[in-house]
N, C-alpha and C positions, 0 to 999 in steps of 0.2 A: 610112650605107651600108645597103643592103637585106640581108635576112637569107636570102634563097632562094640555096641552092647547086645551080645545075644541073650535071651531069655535064660535065666539058671535053669539046669536040668529038673524036669519035674513040674514045671509050671503049666497049668491048664488054662487055656484061653477063658475069658470071662463069659459067663453065660448070664448076659445082661436080659433083665424081665422088665415087662412094662405092664402096669406102672412100676416105678421103681420102689423096691422094698425099703424098709427103714435101714439106716447105715449099720446098725448094730447086726440086722439079720443078714445083710450082705456080706459084712466082715466075718461073720461066724460060718459062712459057707465056704470060705476060702482057707484051706491049710497052709500056713505060712511055710515056705522053704527054710530048710535049716539055716542057722545064720553063718554056719561054715561056709556054705555054697555062696550065700550072697558075699561074704569077705572075700571069698577066692575069685569070683567074677569080678569084684572092684579092684583087684590086685593087691590086696593085704596078705602080708605073711602071718602065719600062725603066731608068731611071738609079738605081733604088733596089736593084737586085740586079746580080749579075756571075755568069754562067753559068760553070759548072765541066763542061764537057761538055753534052751535050743532056738529061741526067736529074738535074742538081744545080745549086745555085746559092746563093751566099753573099747574106745579105739584109742591106743596110746599115741602120743605126739611124735614117737620116734620116726613113724613113716614119713612125716613132713621133712625131717631132717634128710632120710635116705632119698627123698625124690627131689631135694631141693635144686638141682640143676637141670631137672627137666622142664618142659614147657608148660605153661598153664593152659586150661580149658578156657571156654568161654564164661562169663560171670554174668548171670541174669538176675535181675531183681524184680520181684511181683510186688506191686502196689495197687492201689484201688482208688475209686471214687468215694466220696463222703458217704458212709453206708447208712442203711436203715437198722433199726434194733435186730433184725432177723439175719444181718450179715450178707453179703452179695456173691460169696463164694470163693473168696480169695485163697484160702487153703486149699479149697477143691480144685481150684485152677493150677496152683504150685503143684500139686500131686499129679493133676490130670496131664499137665503140660510135660512133666518128667516121664509119664508113663508113655505118652505119644513119643518122646524123642527116643526112649530107650527100648520099649517093647514094640514100636511101630516104625520108627524110621531108622532103626539100627545104630543110634549114637550111644557113646557112653556117656552116662548122666548119673548125677547125684544131686539129691533133693536136701538142702539144709533149711531145717525148720526149728521152731521154738518148741520147748515143751509146755503144754497147757497148764494154766492154773486151776485148781480144784474149785476157785470161786466161781467163775462163770460154768465150770462143767456141771455143778450141783445149783447154779442160779439161774440165768435166764438164757444166755447164748449156747450152752452146751460145750461139748469138748472142741478140739481143734485138729482131728485128724483128717480133715477133707470131709467129703461126703458122697453118698451114692456109690457109682463105681469107680470113684477115685479117693482112695483113703489110704492112710498108714496102717499096717496091721502088725500084731494084733492091737485094735483099738481100745481094747480094755486096758491094756498094759500102757498104752500111749496116754490115755487120757486120766489114769489114775497116778499110781506111785512111781511107775517106770523103774529107774534105777535109783531112785532116791534122791536125786539132786536137789529138788526143791525143799525137801525135808532137811537136808544138810544145811542149805541157806537158812531156814527158819531157825535151826539150832544155833548156829553161828552167830545170826543177828541177836538171838534173844540172850545168849550168852554174854555178848558184848553189852548189852543193855543191863544185865545184872551186874557186869563188872562196874558199870558207870555208877549205879546207885549205890553199890556197895563202897566203892572209893569215896564217895561223897560222905557216906555216913562214917566211915573210918577217919577221914580228915577231921569231921566235926566233933568227933568223940575222943580224940587223942592228941595229946600234946606233941610238940614237934619231935622231940628225942624219941619219944615211944614210936611214934609213926615211923620214923628212919630205920629205928632198930628192928622193927618187926618186918618192913621191907627187905631189910638186909640183915637177917638174924645170923649170929655168931654160931659156929660149928662148936663141936665138943672142945676143940682146942682154942676158942676164943677167936677165930679168924672169921672175918666177914668177907664176903665177895658179892659182886654184881652179877646177877643173871645175864645171859648173852643180850637179851632184848633191852636191858636197862640202858646199855651203852648208847642205843639211840637216842634216848632223850639226854643224856650226858651230852653227846656230840651236838644236839638241838641247842642245848643251854650254853655251849661253848666250854665245857667242863672237861678238861683233858686228863684228869686223873683216873686211874683204873682201880685203885684201892680204896673202899669205902672210908676207912679211917683217915684218910689224908684230906678228905672234903673239910672245909672251913664250916663253921655252924651256919652261916649264911648259905654257903653251897648245899648243905644237907636239906636246909628248908626249901630253897628253890627247886631242888630236885623232887623231893617227896611230896610237896603240895602242889597239887595240878589247880587248887582253888577255882571252881567251877563257879562261873557267873551264871551260865544257862546251858542247858542240855538240849541238843537238836536230835539227837538218836532216838528213835521210837522202835517199839517192839513190834512183831509182825506174826500173822497167822495167815494161813492159805485157805480161808474161806471168809465169804461175804458175811461180814458181822459188823453192821453198822453201829451197833452199841458200844462198840470199842474204840470209836474215833476221837472219843476224849474220856479220860478215865483219871483217877487220882491213885497214885501209889504211895506205899509207906504209911497205911492207916494201922497196921497193927501195933499194939503196945510196945513189942520188942524193937520197933524202929525208932523209938522215942520222940514221936511226934514229927519226924523228918518226912513230911508229905510234899508232894509235888503234883502238879497236872501234867499229863503226858497222853500219849495216845497209841493206838496201832494203826499200823499200814497192813495193806496186803502184801505177802511174801515177796510177790513179783515186783514189787514196787521198792524192795529193800536195796539200799546201794550195793549189797554183796552180791546181788543178782546182776546188777549192772556191771560189776567189776568183773565177775565171771564171764560176761559176754564179751568184754573189752580186753580181757587180759591175753596175752599173746604166747605166755610160758608160765611155768611153776614159779620162776624168779619174779616175773612181772606180776603175778597173782599175789606173791608175798609182798612185794613193794606197795602194791595197791591197797591191799587190805590194811597194811601198817599206816599208811598215810590218810585212811577215811577221818574225817573230822567229825567229831562227836559232840563238840561244844565249844564255848570261848570262856576263856580264863578272865579274872576280874580285871587282869592287866590288859584284856582286850586280844590275847593270843589264842590261836588256834589251838585246840586240844585234841590229839589223834589217838587212834587205837593202840599204836606203839608208846605213847606217853603211858598209856594203862598197862603196858607190858603184854599185850594180848594179840598182837600182830602175828605171832608164830604159831600160838593155838589155833587162831582163826584157819590159818592156812592148812594145818594139819586137818582140821575138819572138813576143808573144802578140795583138798588134793585129789581125791577121787573124782569129784563133780568137775574136774577141768577138762576130763576126758569125754569126748561126745559120745553119744550112743547109737550104735547101729542098729537099724531097723529095715523095714521093706515096705513097698506099696503092694497093692492087691495084685498088680502084674508082674511082680519081682524086681522092681528097680530099686536099687538101694538109697536108703534114708538116713541122714545124720541128724539126729534131734539133740539140740544143745541149747541150754539157757532158755529163759522165757519172760523177759521183762515186758510188761504193758506198754503199749505205744503212747497211750494218752497220758499217763502218769510215769513213763520212764522213757527208754530210747526205743523200745519195740522192735528189737532185732535178734536173731539168734547169734551165735558166737563168731567171733573173728576167727578163733582156731579151727571150727568146723570148716569155714569156707576156704580157709588156707589149705587144710588138709584136702579137701575137695577138689580144688581146681588142679592139684598136683596129681590126685589118683586119676580123674578122668582125661588128663592128658590134652595134648593138642588137638583141637576139634572136638573135644567133648563138652559137656554143659554141666556147670552148677547152677540150679535153681534154687535160690532163696527168697524168703518172704519178709517183707516190711509191714508191720502191723497197721491196721485201720486205712484211712485215706492217704494219699500221697502228701498231704500238707502235714502229717504227722510222722508216721512210720518212715517213709521214703525220705523226707527232709532230713531225718536224724540219720537215716542210712548214709546219705551224703555227707552230711556236714559233720558227723561225729563218728560213725564206724569207719567209714572210707578213709577220713582223714587220719583216723588212728592206724588202720592196717595198712594204708598205702595201696589198696586194691581199687581198680578202676571198673565199674560196671560196663559190660558191651551192650546190653539191652535192658529197657525197663518196660514191664508188662503192667498196663492199668486195666484193672478188671472193672466191667460196669455191668449194670442190668437195667432193663426197661423198668422195672418195678422202682427202682431207687430214683431213676431220672424223673419218673411221673411224680414221685413225691416231692422232688426238687422244683418240678414245675407247679407246684401247688395243690398237690393231690392230698387226700386226708391222711391223717397221722397213720404211721404204720405202727402197730403195738404188738410185742410179742405176746402170743396166747389167744389174740383176737383173729376173727376171721377178716380177711383183707377185703376192702371196699371193691365194689364192682369197677370201679376206674381202674384198678389194677389187673383186673382179669378180662377186660374188653378192651378193644382197640380205642385209643384216644390220642391221636397224633398232636392235637393241639396241647394237651398236658405234657406230652414227651418233648415238644419243641420248646416249650417254655423251661424245661429241666435240663436240656443238654448243656446249658452254659456251666453247670457244675463239672461235668465230664471235661469240658473244654479248658477250664481253668486248670484243673488237674494236668491235662495233657500238656498245657503250655508252661506251667511250672515245672515239669519234669524235663521238658525240652531245655529249658533255661540252664540246666546242668550239663548240657551238652550230650546228652544220652538219647539214642535212637529210641521212640516209644512204639509199642504195638498196643493196640487196645483188646482186649478179650471180652466180646459180648456173651455173658452167660445166658442161656436161653430158658426161659420157663416155657411150659406147655402152652400157656395163654398168649404168649408173644406172636405178634403177627409179622410176617415177611415185610410189610410196609414200616413197622416199628423198628424192626432190626436193620433195615437199609437206612432209616433216618438216624439212628445211633452211629453206625458206620461212617457216614458222609459227615456227620459232625465233627467225629473223632478225627478224620483225615483234613476237614477243614482247618482244625486247630493245630496241626502239625504232625500227627501220627504218621508214621511210615505205612502203617497198615491197621486195618480194624477186622477183626475174625470173629464170625459166629462160633461159638464153643457148645459142645454138648457133651462134655466129659462126665458131668454128672449121671446122664443116662446110659453113657456107651463107654467109659473108661478112656483109655488114651487114644481109642479109635476116633473119639469125638473130639479130640484136639489135636489132630494130624495137622490140620491148615494152620493151627495157632503155631505149632512146633516149626513148620516151614517157614512161616513169617518171622519167627524169632531168630532162626537160623540166618534168614536173609540179612536181618537187621544187624545180627552179630558180624557177619562177614563184611558188611559195608562200614561198621563203625571204626571211628578212628580215636583210639583211647585218649590221645592228647587234648580232645575237644572237651573232656570232663573238666568240669570246675566247680569250685565251692560257692557258697552263696555270700560268704562274708571273710574277711581276713580276721585271725584270732587278734591282731593288734588293736583292733576297733574296741572302743569302750563296751561295758557291759550293755548300757542302754542303746548304743549304736547297732549292736548285734541283735538286740531284742527288736529293735524298730524295724530292722532289715527284714527279719521274719515276718512280723505283724504286716508291714506294707507289701512286700513283695510276694509272699506266700498267700496270707490270709486276705489282703485286699483291705486291710484298715487304713483309716485316714491318719491315726496316730494312736499314742499309746499313754496311759494315765497310771500313775504309780501311786499306790497307798503309801502312807507314812512308813508302815513296816518294811514294804519293799524298798523304798528310798533308803532306809537305814540299813537294811542288809546289803545292798548294793555298795554304799560307802564302806561297810565293814569288810566286805569281801575284797574290795578294792585295795584297802588298806593293808589287808592280810596277805596281799600278792596273788589274789586268784582271778583278777580281772581277765586274763588271757585265755581263760578257758572257753570252750564251745558252749552253746546254748541249747538246751533241752527243755522245751516248753510243755507244761503240763497243761492240757487244755482239752475241752470236749471233743470226741470224735464225730460228733452228730452235725457239725457246721463248720464252715471255715471260720466263724466268728467264735465269740464265747458263750453265745446264747443258742442252745441246741436246737431251738425251734426257728431260727433264721435259715432257710433253706436255700438251694441254688448257688448263687455266687455273690454274696452280699458284699458291699464295699461301703467306704465312707464313714465306717463305724470307729469308735475309739475303744481301743482293746484295754481293758483294766488288769494292771498286774496287783494281786494283793500281797504277795509275798515272794521272796527269792530263797531257794534253799541251795546249799552247796554240796555235791557229791564229789570231793576232791580226790578220793581214791579212785572212783570212775573216770574222772577227768571232765566234769561238766558242771555248770550252774543250771539249776531248773527253776524258772519263773513258774508261780502258780497263777494261771489266768481265771479270773473270775472266781465262782464257788466250785472249786474242782476236788472233790473228796478223793483221798488217796487210799480208802478202803471201800468198796462197793457195798451196796445192801442187797437184799433179797426181796424178790416181789412177792406179790400175793400167792401166787402159785409157781413156786420154784421147781426146777427140773427134777429134783430129788423125788418128787411125788412118782414119777414114772422110772424110777431106778429100783431094781430088786435083784433077787438072784433065783433062779430055778432050782429047787431043791433035789431034784431028781437028777439033773444034768450037771449042776454046778456052774452053769452058764450065766453071765451077767445079762440082764433084761433092762430096755429102757434107756441105755447110755446113748447119747448122740454126739 
């Protein structure tokens, strides 16, 4: 396929205003191109996508098979420095870079990003469509329900949770023979049969019989009773509800006193979300969903979704969600939106299948631009060590997004708090504060270079940033090993404001040797060795301290055969360390691991670093105060 990306017919150049209007006001001034035109310009055939209205479409994976022998385009990942609570414009840069490459530099480009959770959309951070004149549109659809993938994950996750508690209840209230007979009821002719999914548990137990009546009494009990010792699976909801972090279920009289403590996570932290992002096919999705470990038996064996007989049903609920959603930027360049795991409590990257489809659709000389969540110590580390390890793909360039504001904070500036006015230190030139804070950027650059990826730094400019401040950041980035550091103004000017970034990224991609890419650790290392490698080489820790529960879990997962999985650290995004108020580039600290959990279906272990909640809370003044609907026009107001 060619690498020229002409703007789809009908696109009107952006009319950029100063000061920049609100994100939603900008988005609502642009009428999106019909999705058929976007798909056609991208090279999709009509039978390879299904429209969801005129502005969105689900893309089938058949196109990947059709293009399997074509050359891949360049693969670019966008990460960032350690952010302030306001964010430093990483999503905006991902979109702005794509608009620059496609609408201004004539390259074939595709943006691959995550679907945002409604937690931050209605909480503090807002949506994730980008901002200013670099956005995905329609931003209301993007930030809210889109094509329902997150809702499908919520439903599937909670069906599994219901199945677990129900199975525990039935095992506790029925004798062995009754339990077996109800799991394998006789038909009108008195014949019993196993359902298809039941053979998975039989095989796991080493029972080769196919007729339920041929099982010995001992085999029947072994097969029918899962004998939960503990349950690790939690329910989820896609809002920031801190009061669901710890709950008690089973309190109604009908549950016969079978109460237990559990809790909720936010939906994007569900293992099913991670499975969706890392699955490479429908069969792979099915296998991963069935392999999810939901608890441990009294004999110390892992209990899976397939042991509960629910793997197939979960796949049915998730099959449409496996297809990425095609949308567009303000300047008409195509976007694939797929999956949405948080980077601080999950692996923080969009899906493998979207990237695989993308590099084939853009072809040789084209660009796929994808985003890794939060700072490079979190999302980009997991992009390299988890996502790329699974996909086999190698990035050609990494973009690290930085701002003067965040680096001043890392230099000792006053706290940056969402909803509060910035201190004058951030709105006036202060080179001493900035010099003290560039250590954060430099560590992110050095860490990323260690993977063998060329690094380009994008310096997002705010109106109050001075030339001296911008130049200081650029020089510090190059000193740390970046191939280039570029001033970016895509928030104010769309793709035009990121043209120099696009050129720098193209140069980096052309000079890259994919064979230089390497992982941080081999999977053969012990669980502790892998954790400690990340802690010391990425975070700057002197060592790691394990709570008794973490020690117990590591021993259990090693015994169960899961020690060769990669590591997905659950850690605050606001510091290299476990303490959010430790800014800059802290070192010499001891990293505390309070627990380790297993996402066996997704394919990783995730240690919980310090006090890391898996469902956020709401602030005093949540974003929902600003959100409403205009009753005359029907337009959404206040979404960001």
